[in-house]
N, C-alpha and C positions, 0 to 999 in steps of 0.2 A: 558663650557666644556664638549666635545660630543667625546665620545671613542666607536669606533665601539666594540660589544659585542666579535665579532672573535678576534680581537687584544688584548681586555683585557684578554680575556680567555687562550691565547696564553701566555703572560707576564706574568699571575697569574702562568700558568702550570711550565715555567721556571724558575720564582723564587723561588717556592714550591719543584721542583726538586732540584734546586741548594742547595737549605739550607738543604734538606735531606741528600745530599750528604755531606754537611759539617758536620751534625749532625753525621752520622755514622762514618765520619773520625776522629771525635774531641774525645779524652780522658778527658777533662776539664769537669767537670758537671756544672761549672757555666756557661761555653759557650755553654753547650748545653740548657740550660734552656734560653739563650739569643736567641739562634736560634729558639727555640720551641715559645717565645714569638713574634719574628719578623715573624713567618709563620702565626701565629694568628693576626697578624695586617696586613699582606697582604690580606688573607683570607677576613678580617674584611673590608678592605678598597675596595676590588673587590667587593662586595655586597652593600657598600654604592655608590658606583659608578654607580652599576647596577641600584640600587633604584632612583640615581638623574636621568638617563637617562632614564627611565620608568616613571617617574614622579611621584615618590613614590609606583609603584605597584612592584612585584617580578614575576618573572615566577612561575607557579605552581609547577615544578620540582624541585625548590630549596625552596619552601616553609617552608619544614621541615628540611632544611640543618641548622644543629648548628655549628659553625666554631671549638668550643672549642672539639667537639667529633672528628672531622676529623684531629684537631691538637693533640690530647691525641693517635690517632691512628698513627701518624708520631714517 
């Protein structure tokens, strides 16, 4: 599985943007929780693919990145 970082980054950004929009337009609490869970899963998948593509290494700029903190901000 070889995904270019630029393509994966664009797909992740698009997915997170769509989920943010859905979150803000939604009035149901259970649905909002599902949206946040989906956001976390997308970010974790992005980083798992990045690690896989770099054979276990992560870029230094992302080394302190915590997906749960990002999703909490969403």
